[in-house]
C-alpha positions as CSV (number, residue, x, y, z in Angstrom):
1,M,-51.6,-28.9,-1.4
2,Q,-53.9,-31.0,0.3
3,N,-54.8,-33.1,-3.1
4,D,-51.4,-33.5,-3.9
5,I,-50.7,-34.9,-0.4
6,Q,-53.5,-37.2,-0.8
7,D,-52.5,-38.2,-4.1
8,F,-48.6,-39.0,-3.0
9,L,-50.3,-41.1,0.3
10,K,-52.0,-42.9,-2.6
11,A,-48.8,-43.6,-4.7
12,G,-47.1,-45.4,-1.6
13,N,-50.0,-47.7,-0.3
14,E,-49.5,-48.4,-4.3
15,I,-46.2,-48.7,-3.8
16,L,-46.4,-51.0,-0.7
17,N,-48.9,-53.4,-2.4
18,S,-46.7,-53.9,-5.0
19,V,-43.8,-54.6,-2.9
20,S,-45.8,-57.3,-0.9
21,S,-47.3,-58.8,-4.0
22,A,-44.1,-59.7,-5.6
23,I,-42.3,-60.5,-1.5
24,D,-45.8,-63.2,-1.8
25,R,-44.9,-64.6,-5.3
26,N,-40.9,-64.5,-4.6
27,D,-40.9,-62.6,-8.5
28,Y,-39.6,-58.9,-7.9
29,S,-39.4,-59.0,-12.0
30,T,-42.0,-56.5,-12.2
31,L,-41.6,-54.4,-8.6
32,H,-39.1,-51.6,-10.6
33,A,-41.9,-51.5,-13.3
34,D,-44.6,-51.1,-10.5
35,V,-42.6,-48.1,-8.3
36,N,-41.6,-46.2,-11.6
37,K,-45.5,-46.3,-12.7
38,A,-47.2,-45.6,-9.2
39,I,-44.7,-42.2,-8.7
40,K,-45.6,-41.0,-12.5
41,S,-48.9,-41.2,-11.2
42,V,-48.8,-38.7,-9.2
43,T,-49.6,-35.1,-11.1
44,I,-49.9,-31.6,-9.5
45,D,-52.7,-30.0,-12.0
46,R,-51.8,-26.4,-12.7
47,K,-54.7,-24.2,-13.5
48,T,-54.2,-21.4,-16.2
49,M,-56.8,-18.5,-15.9
50,Y,-57.1,-16.7,-19.3
51,A,-58.2,-13.5,-19.7
52,S,-61.8,-14.2,-21.6
53,K,-62.8,-16.0,-18.4
54,M,-62.1,-14.0,-15.8
55,N,-65.1,-11.4,-14.4
56,N,-67.1,-12.6,-18.0
57,G,-64.8,-10.8,-19.9
58,A,-65.1,-7.6,-17.5
59,P,-61.4,-5.6,-18.1
60,M,-58.5,-7.4,-15.9
61,R,-57.1,-6.0,-13.3
62,A,-54.4,-4.1,-12.6
63,Q,-51.5,-6.4,-11.5
64,A,-50.1,-6.1,-8.3
65,P,-46.1,-4.9,-8.2
66,R,-43.8,-7.7,-8.4
67,Q,-42.1,-8.2,-5.1
68,K,-38.4,-7.3,-5.6
69,V,-36.2,-10.4,-5.9
70,Y,-32.8,-10.1,-4.2
71,P,-29.2,-11.8,-5.7
72,F,-29.2,-14.6,-3.4
73,L,-32.8,-15.7,-4.1
74,E,-32.7,-15.1,-7.9
75,K,-33.7,-18.9,-8.0
76,R,-36.9,-19.6,-6.4
77,I,-37.3,-23.2,-4.8
78,S,-40.3,-24.0,-3.8
79,K,-40.6,-24.0,-0.2
80,Y,-42.0,-27.9,-0.1
81,L,-38.9,-29.5,-2.0
82,G,-38.3,-32.6,-0.4
83,V,-41.0,-33.1,1.1
84,P,-42.7,-35.9,-1.5
85,Q,-40.1,-37.8,-0.6
86,M,-39.9,-37.9,3.2
87,A,-43.4,-39.0,2.3
88,A,-42.9,-41.9,-0.1
89,S,-39.3,-43.2,1.5
90,A,-41.4,-43.2,5.4
91,A,-44.7,-45.4,4.3
92,F,-43.0,-47.2,1.8
93,G,-40.0,-47.6,4.7
94,A,-42.6,-48.6,6.9
95,F,-44.0,-51.4,5.1
96,M,-40.9,-52.6,4.1
97,L,-39.6,-52.3,7.7
98,M,-42.9,-54.7,9.2
99,D,-42.6,-57.2,6.3
100,C,-38.4,-57.8,7.5
101,L,-39.6,-58.3,11.1
102,G,-42.5,-60.8,9.7
103,L,-39.5,-62.3,7.1
104,L,-37.6,-62.7,10.5
105,L,-40.4,-64.4,12.6
106,I,-40.7,-67.0,9.9
107,G,-37.2,-67.5,9.7
108,S,-37.1,-66.2,5.9
109,W,-33.3,-64.9,6.0
110,P,-33.0,-64.2,2.0
111,G,-36.1,-61.8,2.0
112,A,-35.4,-60.7,5.7
113,A,-32.1,-59.1,3.8
114,V,-34.0,-57.6,0.7
115,T,-36.7,-56.0,2.7
116,G,-33.7,-55.1,5.3
117,A,-31.5,-53.0,3.0
118,I,-35.0,-51.8,0.7
119,T,-35.6,-50.3,4.7
120,A,-32.0,-49.0,4.5
121,L,-32.4,-47.4,1.5
122,C,-35.5,-45.7,2.2
123,A,-34.1,-44.4,5.4
124,L,-31.6,-42.9,3.5
125,A,-34.1,-41.2,1.0
126,F,-35.9,-39.7,4.2
127,F,-32.9,-38.3,5.6
128,K,-31.8,-37.0,2.0
129,G,-35.6,-35.3,1.6
130,K,-35.3,-34.0,5.3
131,Q,-31.8,-32.3,4.3
132,K,-33.4,-30.4,1.2
133,F,-36.6,-29.3,3.4
134,D,-33.8,-27.8,5.9
135,L,-32.0,-26.4,3.3
136,V,-34.7,-24.9,1.7
137,K,-36.2,-23.3,4.8
138,K,-32.5,-22.1,5.6
139,Y,-32.0,-20.5,1.8
140,Y,-35.2,-18.0,2.0
141,Q,-33.8,-17.1,5.6
142,Y,-30.3,-16.4,4.3
143,G,-32.1,-14.8,1.8
144,S,-33.6,-12.5,3.9
145,V,-31.0,-11.1,5.9
146,L,-28.4,-10.7,2.7
147,K,-31.0,-8.5,0.6
148,D,-29.2,-6.2,-2.5
149,A,-26.3,-7.5,-1.2
150,E,-24.1,-9.4,-4.0
151,Y,-21.5,-10.6,-2.1
152,F,-21.0,-11.6,2.0
153,S,-18.9,-13.0,4.4
154,I,-19.1,-16.1,6.0
155,T,-18.1,-15.0,9.2
156,D,-20.6,-11.7,9.1
157,L,-23.2,-14.0,7.9
158,A,-23.1,-16.3,11.0
159,R,-22.5,-14.0,13.1
160,V,-26.4,-12.2,12.3
161,L,-27.5,-15.8,12.3
162,R,-26.1,-16.4,15.4
163,S,-24.5,-20.1,14.2
164,R,-21.1,-20.9,13.6
165,D,-18.8,-20.5,10.6
166,K,-18.5,-24.2,9.5
167,T,-22.4,-24.5,9.7
168,V,-22.9,-21.8,7.1
169,L,-20.2,-23.2,4.7
170,K,-21.3,-25.9,4.6
171,D,-25.0,-25.3,4.0
172,I,-23.5,-22.7,1.0
173,K,-21.7,-25.4,-0.1
174,D,-24.5,-27.9,-0.5
175,M,-26.5,-24.9,-2.1
176,I,-24.1,-24.6,-4.8
177,K,-24.3,-28.7,-5.0
178,L,-28.0,-28.1,-5.0
179,G,-28.4,-25.5,-8.1
180,F,-30.1,-22.9,-5.3
181,L,-27.2,-20.6,-6.0
182,P,-26.7,-21.0,-9.7
183,R,-24.2,-18.5,-10.7
184,A,-22.4,-18.5,-6.2
185,K,-18.7,-18.8,-6.6
186,L,-16.3,-19.0,-2.8
187,D,-12.8,-17.2,-2.9
188,R,-10.1,-19.2,-2.6
189,A,-10.1,-19.5,0.8
190,E,-13.6,-20.1,1.6
191,T,-14.3,-17.1,3.7
192,T,-16.1,-14.8,0.9
193,C,-18.8,-16.3,-1.0
194,M,-19.8,-14.2,-4.5
195,I,-23.8,-13.8,-5.6
196,T,-23.3,-12.4,-8.7
197,D,-21.1,-12.9,-11.9
198,R,-20.2,-8.4,-11.7
199,A,-18.6,-9.5,-8.0
200,Y,-17.4,-12.8,-9.1
201,D,-15.2,-10.8,-12.0
202,Q,-14.3,-7.5,-9.4
203,Y,-12.9,-10.6,-7.4
204,L,-10.8,-12.0,-9.9
205,G,-9.6,-8.7,-10.8
206,A,-8.5,-8.0,-6.8
207,E,-6.9,-11.8,-7.0
208,K,-4.8,-10.5,-10.3
209,D,-3.4,-8.0,-8.5
210,R,-2.6,-9.4,-5.2
211,E,-1.1,-11.9,-7.4
212,D,1.4,-9.3,-9.5
213,R,2.1,-7.7,-6.1
214,E,3.2,-10.5,-4.2
215,A,4.9,-11.5,-7.8
216,R,6.5,-8.0,-7.5
217,A,7.4,-8.2,-4.2
218,I,9.2,-11.7,-4.7
219,A,11.3,-10.1,-7.6
220,D,12.3,-6.8,-5.4
221,K,13.7,-8.8,-2.8
222,K,15.4,-11.0,-5.2
223,K,17.1,-8.3,-6.7
224,A,18.1,-7.5,-3.3
225,V,19.7,-10.8,-2.0
226,E,21.2,-10.8,-5.5
227,E,22.6,-6.6,-4.7
228,A,23.5,-7.4,-1.4
229,K,25.8,-11.2,-2.4
230,A,27.3,-8.6,-5.7
231,R,28.1,-5.6,-3.0
232,N,29.5,-8.2,-0.3
233,A,31.8,-9.9,-3.4
234,E,32.7,-6.7,-4.8
235,Y,33.4,-5.3,-0.8
236,E,35.7,-8.6,-0.1
237,G,38.7,-7.9,1.6
238,L,38.1,-4.4,2.3
239,P,38.5,-2.5,6.0
240,T,35.2,-1.7,7.8
241,K,35.1,2.0,7.1
242,A,35.9,1.9,3.6
243,V,32.5,-0.5,3.2
244,E,31.1,1.9,5.3
245,I,32.1,5.1,3.3
246,L,31.1,3.3,-0.1
247,E,27.8,2.3,0.8
248,E,27.0,5.9,2.0
249,G,28.6,7.6,-1.1
250,R,26.3,4.9,-3.3
251,E,23.4,7.0,-1.2
252,Y,24.2,9.9,-2.2
253,I,24.9,9.2,-6.1
254,V,21.7,7.6,-6.1
255,F,19.9,10.9,-4.6
256,V,22.0,13.0,-7.2
257,R,20.3,11.3,-10.0
258,Q,17.4,11.4,-8.8
259,I,17.2,15.0,-8.2
260,N,19.3,15.2,-11.8
261,D,15.2,13.2,-13.1
262,V,13.4,15.9,-11.4
263,I,15.1,18.7,-12.9
264,P,14.7,19.7,-16.8
265,D,17.2,18.5,-19.3
266,T,17.1,22.2,-20.5
267,E,18.4,23.6,-17.1
268,E,22.1,24.1,-16.9
269,L,21.6,22.9,-13.4
270,S,21.5,19.3,-15.1
271,N,24.9,19.1,-16.9
272,K,26.8,20.3,-13.8
273,L,24.4,17.5,-11.7
274,Y,25.6,14.7,-14.8
275,R,29.6,16.0,-13.7
276,L,29.1,16.6,-10.2
277,E,27.7,12.3,-10.3
278,E,30.6,11.5,-12.2
279,I,33.3,12.7,-10.0
280,M,31.9,11.5,-7.3
281,N,31.9,7.4,-8.9
282,K,35.8,8.4,-9.9
283,I,36.3,9.0,-6.0
284,F,34.6,6.5,-4.3
285,A,36.3,4.1,-7.6
286,Q,39.7,5.3,-6.3
287,V,38.5,4.5,-2.1
288,K,37.7,1.1,-3.6
289,K,41.1,0.5,-5.2
290,D,43.4,2.1,-2.6
291,P,40.9,1.9,0.9
292,S,43.6,4.0,2.7
293,S,42.4,6.8,0.9
294,A,39.1,6.9,2.9
295,D,40.9,8.9,5.3
296,E,41.0,11.4,3.4
297,L,37.1,11.6,3.0
298,H,35.9,12.7,6.5
299,K,34.4,16.1,5.4
300,L,33.8,15.2,2.0
301,M,31.4,13.1,3.6
302,N,30.2,15.4,7.4
303,Y,29.6,18.2,5.8
304,Y,30.5,19.1,1.7
305,L,28.3,15.7,0.7
306,P,24.7,16.4,3.5
307,T,25.1,20.4,2.7
308,T,25.0,19.4,-1.1
309,K,21.7,17.1,-1.0
310,K,20.2,20.1,1.2
311,L,20.9,22.8,-1.5
312,L,19.6,20.1,-3.8
313,N,16.4,19.7,-2.0
314,A,15.9,23.4,-1.6
315,Y,16.2,24.1,-5.6
316,V,13.9,21.3,-6.5
317,E,11.5,23.2,-4.0
318,L,12.2,26.3,-4.9
319,D,11.4,24.8,-8.8
320,K,8.1,24.0,-7.7
321,M,7.2,27.2,-6.9
322,P,6.3,30.2,-10.0
323,E,9.0,32.5,-9.8
324,V,7.3,35.6,-9.2
325,G,9.9,37.5,-6.8
326,E,13.5,38.4,-7.3
327,N,14.4,36.2,-4.0
328,I,13.6,32.6,-5.3
329,T,15.3,33.8,-8.3
330,Q,18.1,34.9,-6.6
331,T,18.2,31.7,-4.5
332,K,18.1,29.3,-7.0
333,R,21.2,31.0,-9.4
334,E,23.5,31.2,-5.9
335,I,22.4,27.5,-5.6
336,D,23.4,26.6,-9.1
337,D,26.2,28.8,-8.7
338,A,27.5,26.4,-5.6
339,I,27.6,23.8,-7.5
340,D,30.2,24.7,-9.8
341,T,32.1,25.5,-6.1
342,I,31.3,21.9,-5.3
343,N,32.2,20.5,-8.5
344,T,35.7,22.4,-8.6
345,A,36.5,21.3,-5.1
346,F,35.6,17.6,-5.6
347,E,37.4,17.2,-8.8
348,S,40.7,18.6,-6.4
349,L,39.8,16.6,-4.1
350,L,40.3,13.1,-6.3
351,D,43.2,15.1,-8.1
352,S,44.8,15.2,-4.5
353,M,44.0,11.2,-3.8
354,F,46.4,10.4,-7.2
355,Q,49.1,12.9,-6.1
356,D,51.0,10.4,-4.2
357,M,50.8,7.8,-7.5
358,A,52.0,10.3,-9.4
359,W,55.0,10.8,-7.4
360,D,55.9,7.8,-7.1
361,I,55.2,7.2,-10.8
362,S,57.9,10.3,-10.9
363,S,60.5,9.1,-9.1
364,D,60.3,5.4,-10.6
365,I,60.8,7.1,-14.3
366,S,63.9,9.2,-12.8
367,V,65.7,6.0,-11.4
368,M,65.0,4.2,-14.5
369,K,66.3,6.9,-16.5
370,T,69.6,7.1,-14.5
371,M,69.7,3.0,-14.4
372,M,69.6,3.4,-17.9
373,A,72.5,5.8,-17.9
374,Q,75.0,4.0,-16.2
375,D,74.1,0.7,-18.0
376,G,74.7,2.9,-21.5
377,L,71.4,1.9,-23.0
378,T,71.1,5.7,-23.7
379,V,72.7,8.0,-25.7
380,E,73.7,10.5,-22.8
381,G,75.2,7.5,-21.5
382,Q,77.2,6.0,-24.2
383,G,78.3,9.5,-25.0
384,M,79.9,9.6,-21.2
385,A,81.2,6.5,-21.7
386,S,83.2,7.6,-24.8
387,Q,84.1,10.5,-23.7
388,M,85.8,8.7,-20.8
389,Q,87.3,6.3,-22.6
390,S,88.8,8.7,-25.5
391,A,90.7,10.8,-22.3
392,G,92.4,7.2,-21.1
393,G,90.0,7.2,-17.7
394,P,88.3,4.4,-16.4
395,A,85.0,3.6,-17.6
396,V,83.6,4.5,-14.4
397,A,79.7,5.3,-13.9
398,F,78.9,8.8,-14.3
399,Q,75.9,10.9,-13.1
400,T,74.2,13.8,-13.9
401,E,73.4,16.7,-10.8
402,P,70.0,16.1,-11.9
403,E,69.8,12.3,-11.9
404,A,71.6,12.5,-9.0
405,Q,69.1,14.4,-7.1
406,A,66.0,11.9,-8.4
407,Q,68.2,9.1,-7.3
408,G,68.4,10.6,-4.0
409,Q,65.0,11.5,-3.5
410,Y,63.8,7.7,-4.6
411,Q,66.2,6.5,-2.1
412,T,65.2,9.1,0.9
413,M,61.4,8.7,-0.7
414,P,59.0,5.9,2.2
415,E,57.9,3.6,0.7
416,S,54.2,4.7,-0.7
417,K,50.8,3.7,0.9
């Protein structure tokens, strides 16, 4: 190493002599070539030992085990990186600074400007060399801390080194830029550094999963907003009580469908649940058309549906157990029969919701028939009119007893809801 430093100092002196000669001759045409020649003259001898020359042909000793290489220190960087650059730039810069001062004293402004610029470049080169030298020391320091780690947190490393996150992050970026860490990559937030390709592949997989989750969350949120808008449009103009019943009813319908998905289609109960879902859909559809019918659903919402939900949950739990005893089999059978009773009751409730409508329709039909008979628009009405005319009586309107009763009912019937 001592010989190497001597070579660098010798090269620096040759560069200084070339620059001085160029300034004295006021001819810089060969300066660049002379400087390159001096730099290239610096060589480091590599000594090669051959087996035939070791110990006069004696057998070679067993080689010592190779030192373990940590992932961070995979690339061997010279610990003296930047030293030659500092030595050459310092020597050359010092000479140029003295020359610049001399030219300023004699009033040679062009020469002083040139030498001043060269001095500034030498200072910059010295600074860059020192940065590399300091960075190499940190490179080995960081490697000794990280050891076998294939990735690390910038914050965790800074905490161990008692340094700032910004300082450590800048050092890592500089090491990547200078090729110290050929495979290292930072994550998107620049909080974690992956040293190996395997760690980076795992990071990419995790990032893809995160992006997929975010995309699903956005899609679910958009779907929820659209469903909310659709429900608002669907419930527009309905009273609050009817809307609450419809929303609660929707939840029960979804629950029955989910239970049915769990129960095998081979079981008889599955078909009964399809029927139950169909009846419930019709009941709540009628509430939507006629909000006044919501008053009839008090027991349905407060007792029947919660009890049905409880029974179905119990059936699913029992269905998971092996039928080792009569109690489980008997209880499942009782729940299955109860669903028949529930379907019958719900069908009766649905039918009762149409009772007023059926009554109104029957009354309208009876009154219409009576009026048509009075106007002679039906066969019965025309026959009655002919009999009255043949008897010489006035062709007055004639009503049969059932039609009169129907008309009386229509006239006394309160307006339908």
